[in-house]
Backbone as a ProteinNet text record, in pm:
[ID]
protein_1_A
[PRIMARY]
MIKIGKLQYGFKGKDAIILGCEKDIKEITIPTTIKCKGEEFKVAYIAGSAFKDCYSLNSITISDNITTIGWSAFKNCYKLT
[TERTIARY]
20093.4	19991.9	19938.9	19915.6	19855.9	19740.9	19654.1	19543	19557.9	19552.1	19554.2	19435.1	19343.6	19220.5	19144.2	19108.2	19031.8	19119.5	19252.2	19343	19426.4	19457.4	19544.7	19676.5	19786.3	19919.7	20006.2	20095	20203.6	20332.4	20445.6	20573.4	20671.9	20753.6	20863	20980.5	21074.4	21185.4	21131.7	21165.7	21119.1	20995	20935.3	20814.7	20692	20580.3	20452.7	20370.2	20291.4	20205.9	20062.2	19973.2	19831.6	19778.8	19732.1	19684.7	19533.8	19463	19317.8	19257.3	19124.7	19053.4	18919.4	18853.4	18716.2	18628.5	18538.4	18460.4	18360.7	18328.5	18231.9	18298.6	18426.5	18501.2	18442.8	18429.5	18371.5	18476.1	18569	18677.1	18801.7	18914.8	19041.5	19151.6	19240.4	19364.9	19476.1	19551.9	19663	19773.4	19813.9	19918.5	20054.4	20139.8	20276.3	20358.2	20339.3	20410.5	20315.1	20354.4	20284.9	20389.7	20348.2	20438.6	20388.6	20483.6	20453.7	20566.3	20531.4	20629.7	20745.9	20713.3	20813.9	20893.2	20874.2	20944.9	20852.6	20911.5	20834.8	20858.3	20750.2	20755.4	20691	20753.3	20698.1	20590.7	20471.9	20364.9	20392.4	20437.6	20485.2	20405.4	20325.1	20255.3	20108.1	20025.5	19887.7	19879.2	19852.7	19852.6	19735.1	19750.5	19642.1	19519.8	19405.4	19275.8	19261.4	19347.9	19342.9	19208.5	19149.5	19021.6	18909.3	18933.6	18834.9	18701.9	18595.3	18458.5	18425.4	18496.8	18460.7	18359.5	18237.6	18133.5	18101.8	18126.7	18095.7	18208.9	18327.2	18443.2	18418.5	18414.3	18389.4	18500.6	18599.4	18708.3	18834.8	18944	19073.6	19179.8	19264.5	19378.6	19502.7	19583.9	19702.8	19826.7	19909.7	20029.7	20133.6	20228.3	20337	20429.5	20426.2	20513.3	20472.1	20347.5	20299.6	20371.5	20445.5	20519.3	20456.7	20374.6	20315.7	20171.3	20083.8	19944.7	19920	19884.7	19867	19744.7	19747	19639.7	19506	19403.9	19267	19256	19345.3	19342.7	19209.1	19144.4	19018.6	18903.4	18912	18808.9	18673.6	18573	18434.2	18412.7	18500.9	18480.9	18409.2	18282.9	18205.6	18182.1	18192.2	18166.9	18288.8	18404.9	18523.8	18510.1	18542.1	18534	18663.6
-5779.2	-5881.9	-5880.6	-6001	-6013.6	-6113.4	-6105.5	-6199.1	-6276.7	-6408.8	-6496.8	-6590.2	-6583	-6661	-6613.8	-6706.1	-6672.1	-6662.2	-6671.7	-6669.1	-6541.7	-6497.1	-6382	-6432.1	-6378.6	-6423.8	-6308	-6342	-6255.5	-6332.2	-6271.1	-6334.3	-6322.3	-6425.4	-6428.6	-6492.7	-6410.7	-6462.5	-6520.6	-6644.8	-6712.8	-6798.4	-6783.7	-6858.8	-6768.8	-6827.1	-6756.9	-6804.5	-6713.6	-6740.2	-6712.4	-6808	-6783.4	-6703.7	-6582.8	-6493.1	-6495.6	-6524.3	-6522	-6569	-6564.7	-6610.2	-6540.4	-6556.7	-6510	-6600.3	-6542.2	-6618.1	-6714.8	-6699.5	-6790.7	-6913	-6931.4	-7042.3	-7177	-7271.8	-7402.3	-7513	-7505.8	-7604.8	-7539.7	-7590.9	-7531	-7636.5	-7626.2	-7702.8	-7601.5	-7617.3	-7526.7	-7556.8	-7457.6	-7484	-7506.6	-7576.1	-7599.7	-7471.4	-7399.1	-7273.6	-7172.4	-7044.9	-6938.3	-6850	-6774.9	-6679.5	-6538.7	-6451.5	-6310.4	-6228.7	-6139.8	-6054.1	-6133.5	-6247.7	-6329.8	-6421.4	-6411.7	-6498.8	-6607.6	-6723.9	-6836.1	-6845.5	-6866.5	-6877	-7007.6	-7074.7	-7197.5	-7159.9	-7217.5	-7193.5	-7285.1	-7225.3	-7304.4	-7285.4	-7180.5	-7147.7	-7116.8	-7154	-7107.4	-7027.3	-6899.8	-6811.1	-6840.8	-6802.7	-6813.7	-6739	-6801.1	-6744.1	-6725.2	-6784.2	-6764.7	-6805.3	-6912.7	-6961.2	-6946.6	-6869.1	-6851.2	-6800.1	-6859.9	-6822.1	-6847.3	-6938	-6980.1	-7094.2	-7056.2	-7153.1	-7250.1	-7212.3	-7298.7	-7393.2	-7373.1	-7456.6	-7600.3	-7690.6	-7831.8	-7924.9	-7870.8	-7956.2	-7872.8	-7923.8	-7858.3	-7965.3	-7944	-8031.7	-7948.9	-7996.9	-7923.9	-7991	-7912.6	-7966.8	-8006.4	-8088.6	-8132.5	-8018.4	-7907.2	-7793.7	-7721.2	-7736.9	-7664.8	-7720.1	-7632.6	-7673.4	-7620.4	-7515.7	-7452.9	-7414.4	-7451.3	-7408	-7331	-7204.6	-7117.1	-7150.3	-7096.6	-7115.4	-7068.9	-7149.3	-7117.3	-7093.4	-7152.3	-7133	-7174.5	-7273.9	-7326.2	-7312	-7214.1	-7193.8	-7164.5	-7232.9	-7217.8	-7268.2	-7352.7	-7418	-7550	-7539.1	-7653.1	-7762.2	-7730.9	-7831.8	-7918.9	-7881.7	-7967.7	-8087.7	-8204.6	-8325.2	-8400.5
14873.6	14861.2	14717.9	14664.8	14532	14539.3	14442.1	14432.6	14303.2	14314.3	14198.1	14213.7	14119.9	14133.3	14255.9	14342.8	14463.4	14587.5	14569.7	14684.5	14687.1	14808	14828.7	14886.1	14835.3	14873.4	14923.1	15013.3	15053.3	15028.7	15057.3	15026.1	15141.3	15154.7	15251.7	15179.5	15134.3	15053.9	14924	14895.4	14774.2	14800.2	14917.8	14952.3	14946.2	14907.2	14907	15026.3	15079.8	15195.5	15153.9	15175.7	15150.4	15269.2	15240.7	15346.3	15362.2	15254.8	15260.4	15130	15126.5	15007.7	14999.9	14885.8	14872.5	14958.4	15032.9	15131.3	15069.7	14940.7	14877.3	14814.2	14837.9	14779.3	14825.8	14732.1	14765.1	14767.9	14674.7	14673	14617.1	14659.7	14617.3	14620.6	14526.5	14527.8	14547.2	14654.7	14681.5	14579.8	14503.4	14404.1	14470	14400	14447.4	14437.7	14327.2	14304.9	14241.7	14251.9	14179.7	14114.3	14013.9	13948.2	13973.7	14003.1	14025.3	13963.4	13871.3	13805	13746.6	13685.5	13620.2	13710.8	13841.7	13935.4	13987.3	14013	14067.7	14217.5	14292.1	14437.4	14481.3	14576.7	14632.8	14734.8	14720.1	14817.1	14936.2	15047.5	15160.6	15289.1	15296.2	15421.4	15396.8	15493.4	15499.8	15629.4	15617.4	15733.6	15826.7	15951.8	16047.7	15996.5	16010.5	15969.2	15818.4	15737.8	15592.4	15532.2	15581	15528.3	15631.1	15734.9	15842.1	15785.2	15833.3	15795.8	15649.8	15586.3	15450.1	15464.6	15492.7	15527.2	15414.6	15290.4	15175.7	15139.5	15196.5	15161.5	15204	15105.3	15137.5	15092.3	15019.2	14971	14953.5	15005.9	14987.3	14967.7	14869.5	14845.3	14873.4	14965.4	15009.2	14950.4	14882.9	14820.2	14925.1	14884.1	14972.5	15013	14940.7	14973.2	15100.4	15142.9	15261.1	15384.2	15451.9	15571.5	15699.1	15686.7	15805	15776.9	15869.4	15865.1	15993.6	15978.9	16093.7	16178	16298.4	16395.3	16335.9	16352	16307.7	16157.3	16079.7	15934.4	15873.5	15932.1	15877.8	15977	16064.3	16166.6	16099.9	16148.3	16100.5	15959	15908.5	15778.7	15806.6	15839.4	15889.7	15787.2	15659.3	15556.4	15527.1	15579	15563	15655.7	15605.1	15688.9	15685.9
[MASK]
+++++++++++++++++++++++++++++++++++++++++++++++++++++++++++++++++++++++++++++++++

């Protein structure tokens, strides 16, 4: 697992998975790709509960690369509309 900015990532092959975030996050744009140790990974998944209890999150932009959003990924994100 690595942390880039306010997001935590894991990896599955050449794909990156968003595993979590800092709970005080207010807005985020999910990147299309990230780099780790000189390699580029496509951000393709948002894990279950990745943004759970991010009460301040009011805006998220999800890239076209995201193919899977896990169960309860945005649970209790009451400011998202």
